[in-house]
N, C-alpha and C positions, 0 to 999 in steps of 0.2 A: 504494500500500500504506500502511496506517495504522500508526502507531507507538503501542504500548500498553506503558507501563512495568508490569512484573510482578515481584513479589517471589517468590523461589524459595528453599525451605529448602536447607540444606547437602546433604542426602541426594539430592535431585533434581538439584542442581547437579553433584554428583559423577557421577550417572548420565549427565547431559548430556555432561559432559566425557569420559566413557568411550565415548560414541558419536562424539564429534567427533575425539578424538585419533587413532584408527585410520583416520579418513576416511569413516566411515559417513555422516556429515553434514559439509557444508563448514564450518559454524560453529554456535554455540549457537542463533542465530535460526532457522536452517533446521531444526534438531532440534525446537525449540519449535513452529514452524509445522506440522510434520508431526504431532507429538503432538496439537496442538490440533485439526487437521483430522480426524484419526482419532477423537479423543475426541468431538468434536461430531457427527460422522456416526453414531457408535454411540449417543450420547444421543438424537439426532433419531429414531432407529428406535423408541425406546421412547415417544416423544411421539405421542399420537393426532393424526391430521391431520383437518382439517375437510373435509367434502365440500361444496364450494360450488357444485356443478353445480346449475343450476336457480334459483340465487339471483337471476339477472338478471330473471326474470319477476316475482318478488316485489318487487324494487326498482322495477321499471317500474309495477306496480300501485300501490305506495305513492306514487310520484310523481304518477300520474294522480289519485289520490284527494286528495292534497295540493293539486294545482292546482284542484280543485273545492271547496276549502275544508274538506275533511274532515281532522280531527286524527287522523292514523293512529297516532301514538305519543304516549303520555302517561306520563311518568316522574315519580313523586312520591316524595319521601323527606324525612324529618326532618333528615337529614344533608346537608351541603353536598357538592358535586361533589368538592371537594378531599379531604374526609374519605373518601369512597367510593374514590377513586383511591388514596389513601395506604394504605387498608386492603388493597387488592389488591396493592400493592407489598410490603407486609410479609409476605405469604404466600409470596413467591418466595424 
């Protein structure tokens, strides 16, 4: 299990303690893990999933073409890769 330091405001800390004190959760960490799990599962439901079925045949074709010297993917940009990646991270 990983350890992740998290800052919690006083109101949420009070709520955590209200669940720990009567024994609903063994400790704050258990309460946070439960809330995190439920929150992530709920959030994941709203994120569209990619259908990757059939992608294998596309990759296989690309590999065959590449082995024959065909340039199957060409990406051109005036920006560097670092700039493109950094722009994507700012959107999150």
